N, C-alpha and C positions, 0 to 999 in steps of 0.2 A: 247645576240642575237643583230644581224648586219643588219636585214631589216625586213620588213612586206611586204606581199599584200594587203592591203583593199579590199572585196567584197563590194562593196554599189550596191544599187538600183539606179533605175531611168538613170540620165544624172549623173549618181555620186556621189547621195544624202547619206548623214547617218544623223540618227536623231536629231537636230538640240536642244532638249529640255533636253538632258542629259551632263551637264557640267563636269560631270566626265570622260566622253569618251573625248569630248574635251581636258582636264588638260592630261587625258593619253597619246596623240597621239603627244602632246606638248611637252611633259616629255622626249617622246622617242626621238623626233627630235634634241630635245635642247644636249640629251645624244649622237647624233653622228648616231641614227637607221634612214634606209635611207625607208622611207614610202609612196609605191607608192600606187596609188587609179587603183581600176578596174572593170569592172561592174561584176554581176551576168547572166545579158543579154546575147542571142548569139549575138546582132547586135545591134550597137550604137556607142558613144563615150561618154566618158568623159569629162563634159564639167564645167564649172564655171558661166551659164549663170543666175543660180539659185544661192540666198544667202545662202544655205548648202554646194553646189563644190564652191562656193566661199570661202567660213570659211577654206575648207581643202586646200584648192590652199594658202589662206593667214597663214595658219598654216605652210607652207611648206611642204604639202604633193605634192608629184609628180604625175601628172595625169599620167594615164595610156593610154591616150586616146582610142584608139579601139585594143588595145591587150586584151587576153582571160587572165584569173588571169595565168592558165597556162605557157600562154607564159612570165609572168609578171617571175614567178615564175621563171624558170628556164635562165633568163636574171638577175634577180636580184642576182641568184648564181652565176652565171657566172664575175658581177664584183664585187662582193663582194670577188671571188677567186683573184684578181687581186690586191696583198699588195703590189705593186709597186703604186697602184695609190693615190691620197689623196682623200678625202671626198668629196671634191666640184668636180673633176672629176667624179667620180663615179657618183654620180648625175646628171650627164649631159647624 
């Protein structure tokens, strides 16, 4: 697996009372997996205003801003197809 699109709720939040979830996300990022955070909502943006959104940002999850999960997946697939790009460039 090279990339994941998370579909979070609210303004980009996930359950903060699930330490195993945090560990899995961190482990994936440490292995070089690109993790994007998008909303399930039709409107709004991912925000790190609240603690759970900030916790994802601190882990290295890339905020999807106002992208739909479908758009994020398409863009992630494009970026991952660029074999000549290093991981840092792909994350930008």
